[in-house]
C-alpha positions in Angstrom: 12.0 -21.1 -11.8 10.3 -24.1 -10.0 12.7 -23.9 -7.1 12.1 -20.1 -6.7 8.3 -20.7 -6.7 8.8 -23.5 -4.1 10.9 -21.2 -1.9 8.3 -18.4 -2.1 5.4 -20.7 -1.1 7.4 -22.0 1.8 7.8 -18.5 3.2 4.0 -17.7 3.1 2.5 -18.4 6.6 -0.1 -21.2 6.6 -2.7 -18.8 8.1 -2.3 -16.5 5.0 -2.6 -19.4 2.6 -5.8 -20.6 4.3 -7.2 -17.2 5.4 -10.6 -17.8 3.8 -11.0 -21.1 5.7 -10.2 -19.6 9.1 -13.1 -19.2 11.5 -14.2 -15.7 12.5 -13.1 -16.5 16.0 -9.5 -17.1 15.0 -6.6 -14.6 15.5 -3.8 -13.8 13.1 -0.4 -12.4 13.7 1.6 -9.6 12.1 3.2 -11.6 9.2 -0.3 -12.6 8.0 -1.5 -9.0 8.3 1.5 -7.8 6.3 0.6 -10.4 3.6 -3.1 -9.5 3.5 -2.5 -5.8 3.2 0.7 -6.1 1.2 2.5 -3.6 3.3 5.4 -3.4 5.9 5.1 -3.8 9.6 5.4 0.0 10.0 2.5 0.5 7.6 0.3 -1.9 9.6 1.0 0.0 12.8 0.4 3.3 11.1 -3.0 2.0 9.9 -3.9 0.9 13.4 -3.0 4.4 14.6 -5.1 6.1 12.0 -8.0 3.6 12.4 -7.8 2.2 8.8 -6.7 -1.2 10.2 -8.5 -2.8 13.2 -6.7 -2.6 16.6 -5.0 -5.8 17.7 -5.6 -7.5 21.0 -2.9 -8.7 23.5 -3.3 -12.5 23.9 -0.4 -12.7 26.3 2.2 -10.3 27.5 4.3 -10.9 24.4 1.7 -11.9 21.9 -0.4 -9.4 19.8 -2.9 -10.6 17.2 -5.8 -9.4 15.2 -9.3 -10.9 15.1 -10.1 -12.5 11.8 -13.7 -11.3 12.0 -12.6 -7.6 12.3 -9.9 -7.9 9.6 -12.4 -9.4 7.2 -14.8 -6.6 7.9 -12.1 -4.0 7.4 -11.0 -5.6 4.1 -14.6 -5.7 2.9 -15.1 -2.1 3.7 -11.9 -1.1 2.0 -13.0 -3.0 -1.2 -16.2 -1.0 -1.5 
């Protein structure tokens, strides 16, 4: 049981473990978004399309990320 717990915590991205400590100016990637919302990649992109999840920004040609400030606001609105 302890080994399984250890393996599970190793697969959780650091940004997800420390999401509450991230500054609002930080950006998070898709694996963290999946963990925060508890859904698949397809569901994240579906949420972006129907505006229930904030739109990401392109940081580079091959890097897409979400603003922590906007994600926190969307999660807070969802909780109400």
